[in-house]
N, C-alpha and C positions, 0 to 999 in steps of 0.2 A: 452685765461682767462674765455670761455664759459666751454671748455672741463672739465677744472678744480672746475669752479664754478659749474658743477652740479655731476663730479667723485668724487671731492676733492681725485685726482689721477690722476697721470699720466706720460707719460714714452714720451723719448723725443731725438736728438741724436742731440748736438750744431757744428759746426767748428768756430776755434777762428782762423782771417790768423795768420800765426806763434809761435802758441803756439800748435792746433792740437784740434784732435777730445772729447767731447763725451760724454758716453752715460749719458741721465739723468734722473732719478725718483723722481716725486716731488708728495708729501702725506703730510699727517697735520698729528700734536700729540698735547698733549695738548691744544688742540683748537691757536697751534701754524703750521704755514709753514716750512716743514724741506727738505732740500735737499740734495741725494747724486748724486753725480760723478763720474762717477768711468774714465781714461785717456781711450784711443783708443789709438790703434799707427798706424799713419797713415798712412806704408806702409808696404806693407799683406806681410807675411814671410813667406821663401821660403818652402816646406814640410820638404824637409832632412834639413835646419838648426834648424826643431822640432824638431829634431827625430825622427821623422814620420816609421810605416813600408813603406817599398817601395810596397807593393801589394795595399795601397793605393793609388798610379796613376794609377793601373790598374781601380781599380774600377772604377775612376771619367772620364774613357776613354768610359766605359762603352753605350750603346745605350739606354737600357731599365732597369727598376728593382728599385726600392725600396733599399737605402741606410740610418742607422738611426743614428744618432752617439749622443753616449751616455752619460750623466755625472752631478752631480753637479752642480751651482753654482761658476763661477771662474773656474773650471776644465780646459779650455781653447779649449771651444767645437768648440766657432765660431773662432778665430785665423784658430784652426784644418781648417776650413770646407771654411775658404776664402781662406785658401795656392789652397785649394785641387780645389775652381774654380777656379784660379785664372789658376793653372796648365792645366785648358782643355781649358781656353782660352786663355792660351801662348802654344796650340802644337794644337786646330784643332780649326775649323769654325762651327758655329752654333747661333742657336741662346739661351742667356739661359736668364732667367727668374726668379728673389727671391718677394718674399714676404715677410718683415719684421717691427719688430714693435719693436724700431725703426730699418728702416740700421743702421749697427757699421760703417763698411768697404764698403769704394767705389771702386767700380770696374771700372778700364776706357776699353774700346773697344782692344782690342787684337786680334787675329781672327775670337775671337768670340766676337758680341753686345749681351753688357747687359743690360739688363731693371732692372731698384731696385729698387719696388712699396712698399714705407714706410706705415705702415695705419696710418690712420688718417692724413695723405699727399697726400698720390696720390689716396687714394685711402676710401671709406666713411671706409670700416671695412670688418674683414678676409673672411665673407659668400659674399660680392662681388666677392673681390679680387678672390680666390679664385673659382668661379663657374665662373668666366672667363675667365679664363687664358688658357684653349686648342684652345681662338677663336683666343689668338695671338701669336700663329703660333710656340711655344719653341722645345726646342731639349733635355732642361736640364731647370726643376722646384727644387728653390730651400723654400721652406716653412721655414721662419725665427722658429718653435716650434710649437710642436703636441700639447695641454693642452687639447684635446676630443675629442669623436668621431667624428663631424660629420671633423672636422682636421681628423680624420687619413682615412676615407670614401673617401677622395679624394685625399688622396697621395696613396691610393689601384690608389682609377682610372687614377689616371696619369700615374704610372708604367701602369697598363692592359693594356691600349688605346696605348703605345710603347712609354714611354717617359725612362725621369729621373729622376728617386723625390728625393730631398734629404733633409730629417731636421732632427733636435734636438728635441732631451725630455731625462727628469729630471727624470737618475734613476742612480744607481751605476753597471753596469752590465747588460749585455744581457737577463740574463735571468729576472732582477728584469723589466729592460724592458718591453721584453712581457709579467710577470706579470699583468704590467700594464696600457697597451694595451687591453689585452684581458677585465680587468675591465673594459674598458671603454664602454663593450658592455650589452645592457644580454643576460641572458642567452642562448635563443634561437635564440644568431645571430651568437654567440662564434662559430659553427663548420665554418661556413660564416667565419666566418674570418678566423682561423685557414687554412684551405682553398685558403685562397688570397692569405694572408699569406708567403702559400709554396709557389707558382707558379712566385711569387713577387719577393721576396726580397733572395738582393744578399747581404748586408750586416750587423752588429749589429756592430759598433765601440761606445767601449766606453772609455774614458779618466781621469787618474786621475794626476795630477800634484804634483810630489812629492822633496818634500828638497832632494836635492843634496850636492853632498862633497864640490862643490865651493861656495855655500851661493846660489846658484839659485834654479832654478825648472828645474824637468827631467820630459820627459815626460812617463808616464805608458798605453800602451797601448792593449787596448782584443780587439783581432777581429772575428771576430764568422760570417764565410762566406755559405749563400747558398749554399751547399754543398748538395748534393741529399740526402744524409746522414741526415742532418741537415732538411734535408724539409720535412724527412718521421719525426723526431723526433715532430714537430710543426704541422703538419697533425694530429698527434695522441696527441696532448698533453702535450706531454712527455716532458715540457719544463725541467723537471729534469733531465734529461738524455745527455746535451745539454752541460756541467761541461768536459765529458768524450770523446765527438764527437773532442771536442776541445782542447783538452790534447793529443786527440796523433795525432792530424795534422796539426803539425807544419813545417808538409815538404810541405804541400798545400794555407799555410800565414798566419794560424788558431792561435791564444795562448791566453791565459786566464789571465788575472791580473796579479795571481802569477806566470807564467812560466814571464809576461814582468817582474817585480818585478825582477827575480832572475837573470835575463840576465843582469840588469840595475846595481845590484848587482855585477856581476863576471867581470862586464867592468868598477868598483870603481866609476859608478859615484853616487851612492846610497850606506849609510850606511848597516849594516846588520839590524841593528837595525829600523832605517826608514823602510826599507822591511818590517818583519814583524811587522813593525807598523802601518803599511797600507793594509795588505796579507784580502785577502778572507779570505783561510783556515791559521790560523796562524801558527798551528801539521803540514801540509802537505809541505809546503815554510823554516820550519824551516831540518827538513826531507832532504829536495833537499838538500839549503846551507850543510849541514853536511856530505853527503853523497859526494858531489862535491868536499867539503876540503878535507875528508878523496881520496878522491880518485885523487885531484891534478888537476885535468884536469878543468883548468880556461875553464872557456865558456862554457864547456859541459852539455846538458841538460836532464836529466832520466826525463820519462815521473810516474807517478802516478795516478790512479785510488782513490781517499777513498767511501766507496761506501756507507757508513755510512755519507758523508760528507753533509750537508744539507747548500743550496748555498744561 
């Protein structure tokens, strides 16, 4: 009550026995109090049930580095992240510390110890929680969301000191996420930022939920791994060159959104209309689908690079 009276808005998570868990946002409008409640599935989905790329299970088992999940609100970032944390929790020992606002999915201790800290409940603010995290001897650190420069600096610092740091960011794809991160920092700090990212990045994982042919939604997942070529482009600040590298690196586990949409379309999970509606480059994907249809080889991916395409 005190927080709401002071700030006129607040976030929290509420659990109701035999009902479920809800993510709540309370705010004022027209001098009235309004509430938005989003239902959170209590059981953490398995990564293979979500249709996520297998490369993600390799990423979550790594010892150190920075993994960023990217997507719009409601794109399933939190669900996919919870599935990855659960995978690590089920397969290796260690200490996983999460800092969230609010805590959404509740993890039980399995092979790892999972300590989940909710801002405003278990810690007074993000600053205090992030500052003291390394003193808690974590192996994996989950930051609920990167919203500003200070949080980004902590995430990089955690990766630099030998920890696996995972977080989320609001952006449409890896290119936009990098642009947003760069814009957190003043001009004179950006070259050092690019160097830090090039040294510590494990992956950007971008996700969108696409209406499928069965009335549900399927995840289209873009994966940009921190390969030597990707790191070199980031160091040079050549963000525009990343998409071409991703298109040429499918055998290494990378995939652009358009490649993911193509695969879903070829598998019959989504319609061609939905694929084109959600494409980063509608013309590129239309050509890809047309050639696949002409060849009659369902599921085969042909790589293209349209140099004049803007991401």
